[in-house]
C-alpha positions in Angstrom: -10.7 -12.8 -6.3 -12.1 -14.1 -3.0 -15.9 -14.5 -2.4 -15.9 -12.0 0.5 -13.8 -8.8 0.3 -11.2 -8.2 3.0 -12.8 -5.0 4.1 -16.3 -3.9 4.8 -18.2 -1.5 2.5 -19.8 0.8 5.1 -18.1 3.3 7.3 -20.5 2.3 10.1 -19.6 -0.2 12.9 -16.2 -1.7 12.4 -17.3 -4.8 14.3 -18.4 -8.1 12.8 -19.5 -8.3 9.2 -22.7 -10.2 8.6 -21.9 -13.8 9.0 -18.1 -13.2 9.1 -15.4 -12.3 11.5 -14.0 -8.9 12.4 -13.4 -6.5 9.6 -11.8 -3.0 9.2 -13.2 0.1 7.6 -12.1 0.8 4.1 -8.3 1.5 4.3 -6.9 4.3 2.1 -4.0 3.1 -0.1 -1.7 5.1 -2.2 -0.3 3.5 -5.4 2.9 5.1 -6.6 4.0 3.8 -10.0 4.8 5.5 -13.3 3.2 2.6 -15.3 -0.5 3.3 -15.9 -1.4 -0.4 -16.4 0.2 -1.4 -13.1 -1.7 1.4 -11.3 -4.9 0.5 -13.1 -4.8 -3.3 -12.4 -3.9 -2.8 -8.8 -6.7 -0.2 -8.4 -9.2 -2.6 -9.9 -8.2 -5.4 -7.5 -8.0 -3.2 -4.4 -11.4 -1.4 -5.1 -12.9 -4.9 -5.4 -11.5 -5.6 -1.9 -13.3 -2.4 -0.7 -10.2 -0.3 -0.3 -10.0 3.4 -1.2 -7.3 3.9 -3.7 -5.4 7.0 -4.9 -2.7 7.0 -7.5 0.5 8.9 -8.2 2.7 8.5 -11.3 5.6 10.5 -9.9 7.4 11.2 -6.7 6.1 14.8 -6.7 2.5 13.6 -7.0 3.1 11.0 -4.2 4.4 13.8 -1.9 1.4 16.0 -2.6 -1.0 13.1 -1.9 0.8 12.0 1.2 1.0 15.4 2.7 -2.7 16.0 2.0 -4.1 12.9 3.8 -3.4 9.8 5.9 -3.0 6.4 4.3 -3.1 3.0 5.9 -0.6 1.7 3.3 1.5 2.7 0.3 2.6 0.6 -2.8 5.8 2.2 -4.0 7.7 1.5 -7.2 11.4 2.0 -7.0 11.9 3.5 -10.4 10.1 6.8 -10.9 10.7 9.4 -13.5 11.6 12.2 -11.0 13.1 10.3 -8.0 14.7 7.2 -6.7 12.1 5.1 -4.9 14.3 4.5 -1.9 14.8 8.2 -1.4 11.0 8.7 -1.6 10.5 5.8 0.9 12.8 7.6 3.4 11.0 10.9 2.8 7.4 9.4 3.1 8.3 7.6 6.3 9.7 10.8 7.7 6.4 12.5 7.1 4.2 9.8 8.5 5.0 6.3 9.7 2.9 4.1 7.3 3.4 0.5 6.0 5.1 0.8 2.6 5.4 -2.1 0.2 8.1 -1.6 -2.4 7.4 -3.0 -5.8 9.9 -3.2 -8.7 10.9 -5.0 -11.8 14.6 -4.1 -11.2 15.2 -5.1 -7.7 18.0 -7.2 -6.3 18.3 -8.9 -2.9 20.5 -6.0 -1.8 17.8 -3.5 -2.8 15.2 -5.5 -0.9 17.4 -5.5 2.2 18.0 -1.8 1.9 14.3 -1.1 1.5 13.6 -3.2 4.7 16.4 -1.4 6.5 14.9 1.9 5.6 11.5 0.8 7.0 9.6 -0.8 4.2 7.0 -3.3 5.4 7.5 -5.6 2.4 9.1 -6.0 -1.0 7.7 -7.6 -4.2 9.3 -8.1 -7.6 7.3 -7.4 -10.8 5.6 -9.3 -12.2 3.9 -10.3 -9.0 0.8 -12.3 -8.2 -2.0 -9.8 -7.6 -3.6 -12.1 -4.9 -0.3 -12.3 -3.1 0.0 -8.5 -3.3 -3.5 -8.1 -1.9 -2.7 -10.5 1.0 0.5 -8.7 1.8 -1.2 -5.3 1.6 -4.0 -6.5 4.0 -1.4 -7.7 6.4 0.4 -4.3 6.2 -2.9 -2.5 6.9 -3.7 -4.7 9.9 -0.2 -4.3 11.2 -0.6 -0.5 11.0 -4.0 -0.7 12.8 -2.7 -2.6 15.8 -2.8 -0.7 19.1 1.0 -0.7 19.3 1.4 -0.1 15.5 1.8 3.1 13.7 -1.8 3.9 12.9 -1.5 7.6 12.4 
């Protein structure tokens, strides 16, 4: 884990952090994965980076969370017990344009290309390097926060 978290702790001024460069307020991230240990390890890392994290183990839970509030990014597993992840990706992006990073242990290059074609921001195969995931997630959040991005 890095010495300085990627995002500031307070919801006050989103300007410069003490002694550092520009930072963003805590982004809200939704983790959608049916594996508890994956959700837990990602949550621990993202909370340490000062992100607000919510979890869903099924597509139904993800839909409920997504409709109830705005997220700056979503981590989405492709294999869920009640839905195909690509179908859920399509559905979530239809509700609200949000950077979605697809994660899977069963993905192929064709699956990755299909996810990107459908609008996924990124694609990572399990097992993945958690630091690399955090960096990709931070880039997705920053991409969504750009004036011309989809920060809704």
